[in-house]
C-alpha positions as CSV (number, residue, x, y, z in Angstrom):
1,X,102.8,130.9,124.8
2,X,105.5,129.5,122.6
3,X,104.3,128.4,119.2
4,X,106.0,125.4,117.6
5,X,106.2,125.7,113.9
6,X,106.9,122.7,111.7
7,X,107.5,122.5,108.0
8,X,105.4,119.8,106.5
9,X,106.3,118.4,103.1
10,X,103.6,117.2,100.9
11,X,103.9,114.6,98.1
12,X,104.9,116.4,94.9
13,X,104.3,113.5,92.5
14,X,102.1,114.7,89.6
15,X,98.9,112.8,89.0
16,X,97.2,112.1,85.7
17,X,95.1,115.3,85.8
18,X,98.2,117.5,86.4
19,X,97.6,118.1,90.1
20,X,100.1,117.1,92.8
21,X,99.2,114.2,95.1
22,X,99.3,116.4,98.2
23,X,99.5,113.6,100.8
24,X,102.0,113.9,103.7
25,X,105.5,113.1,102.3
26,X,107.7,110.4,103.8
27,X,110.9,111.2,101.8
28,X,112.6,112.8,98.8
29,X,113.6,110.9,95.6
30,X,117.4,110.6,95.3
31,X,117.3,111.0,91.5
32,X,114.5,113.5,90.6
33,X,114.3,115.1,94.1
34,X,110.6,115.8,94.7
35,X,108.9,114.7,97.9
36,X,106.9,111.5,97.7
37,X,104.3,109.8,100.0
38,X,104.1,106.1,101.0
39,X,101.9,105.4,97.9
40,X,104.5,106.7,95.5
41,X,107.5,105.0,97.3
42,X,109.2,102.6,94.8
43,X,109.0,99.5,97.1
44,X,109.9,98.5,100.7
45,X,113.5,97.7,99.7
46,X,114.4,101.2,98.4
47,X,113.6,104.1,100.7
48,X,115.0,106.9,98.6
49,X,113.4,106.4,95.2
50,X,110.0,107.2,93.9
51,X,108.0,104.7,91.8
52,X,108.5,106.4,88.5
53,X,112.3,106.6,88.9
54,X,112.5,102.9,89.8
55,X,110.6,102.0,86.6
56,X,113.1,104.0,84.6
57,X,116.1,102.4,86.3
58,X,114.7,98.9,85.8
59,X,114.0,99.7,82.1
60,X,117.6,100.9,81.6
61,X,119.0,97.8,83.3
62,X,117.0,95.5,81.0
63,X,118.0,97.2,77.8
64,X,121.2,95.0,77.3
65,X,119.2,91.9,77.9
66,X,116.5,93.0,75.4
67,X,119.2,93.6,72.8
68,X,120.7,90.1,73.2
69,X,117.4,88.3,73.3
70,X,115.9,90.2,70.4
71,X,117.2,89.8,66.9
72,X,119.3,92.9,66.8
73,X,122.5,91.1,68.0
74,X,122.3,88.5,65.3
75,X,121.6,91.1,62.6
76,X,124.6,93.2,63.8
77,X,126.9,90.2,63.7
78,X,125.7,89.1,60.2
79,X,126.3,92.7,58.9
80,X,129.9,92.6,60.0
81,X,130.6,89.3,58.2
82,X,131.8,87.5,61.4
83,X,132.1,83.8,60.9
84,X,129.2,81.9,62.4
85,X,129.8,79.3,65.0
86,X,127.4,76.7,66.4
87,X,125.8,77.6,69.7
88,X,124.5,75.2,72.3
89,X,122.0,75.5,75.0
90,X,122.7,73.7,78.3
91,X,119.9,72.6,80.5
92,X,120.2,71.1,83.9
93,X,117.6,69.3,85.9
94,X,117.1,67.2,89.0
95,X,116.7,63.5,88.5
96,X,116.0,60.7,91.0
97,X,119.0,58.9,92.2
98,X,118.5,55.1,92.1
99,X,119.9,52.9,94.9
100,X,119.8,49.1,95.4
101,X,116.8,47.3,93.9
102,X,115.8,50.4,92.0
103,X,114.5,52.4,95.0
104,X,114.9,56.2,94.8
105,X,117.4,57.3,97.5
106,X,117.5,61.0,96.7
107,X,117.9,63.4,93.8
108,X,120.9,64.5,91.8
109,X,121.6,67.5,89.6
110,X,122.4,66.4,86.0
């Protein structure tokens, strides 16, 4: 009889105690390259990233936002002696649109 041999990949994501997960793998990570199972898949929208790489990518993407929202930007500008200007925050909201006799006929963006 002919024997069919198949190579089976197992999840290579390291668990807390230092052992590999060992569950049947469904793909390989595009950045760090080990095989991962469905539990260690980043999310249903990305099929080629493991969960730990997605966390790192999201952390890197939020770094500029954290810099601007923290006090570091202001401190850096004050250190360079750049002239300060007034800043304004714009807010928009939906308000009822009044028609004849004060009845609401819809909403508008103001």
